[in-house]
N, C-alpha and C positions, 0 to 999 in steps of 0.2 A: 902832690895835690895840684890840680889845675885851677888857676884863678882866672875867672872871666868876668868882664863887665856885661851887663844885660845886652847891650847892642851887639857885642861880639858873639854872645851865646845865641841870640836870635838869628844872626847871620850865618854862623859857622858851627852850630851844635853837632851836625852830622859828622864833622871832622873828628870830634872827640868821642864818639860812641865806641869805637874800638878800644880806646884806653879805659873807658868806663867798664866795658865788658871784662877787661883784664884786672879790674879791682881798684882803679884809681878813683878819686873823689873830685868833683868839681865844686869849687867855692864860687858861688854866684854873688857878684858885687853890684852895687848901685853907686856910681861915682867913687869907685875904689873902696867902698865901705861894705864889708860882708853882710849879706842879708839871708842867704840860704845855702844849703849844701845839696848836691845831687850825688847820690851814692848808688852803686850797683846793687841789685837785688841778689840775695843768696841763691845758689844753684837749686834747681828743683830736685826733689827726692826722686830717685830712680825706682824705689820700691815703696809699697805702702807701709805706713807706720804700724809696727806690731801692737796688738792689743795686750793689755795686762801688764804693762811695764811697772806699774806701781802696786801690783798685787802684794798684799801682806804688809804694805808700808803704813796704812792707816785703816781705821775701821769707822764706818758710818754708824753713829749711835741711833737707836730706835726713835728717839725724839725728833730726828731729822724729818721723819715721815709724818709727824703729827701736823694738823692744820695750824696755820699761823694765827696769832691773836688778831681779833678784828681791827684794833687800832693800828697794827702794823700793816695789815692789808689795805686799810684806808690810806695810810701814809704812802704806800707804793702807788696807789691810784690817784694821789693828789687831793684827797678829800680831807677836810678839816673836821675835827670832832669837837 
């Protein structure tokens, strides 16, 4: 883990990008007190995610497609009854 104070990060962040890309984490500090972490993003998928991965694992009941009760619809819209 790389530990940087804000001034050093603002001045030299580009120096640490290669290490971030290799999986290291930066702990960002303000006056040596940790305030945030900068982590590398996961690698992008090379192929599209296949459809149907959860097929047969659950069943949507018919009630799912019925209209919601009016009071619940009002609650979603922020209306008081």
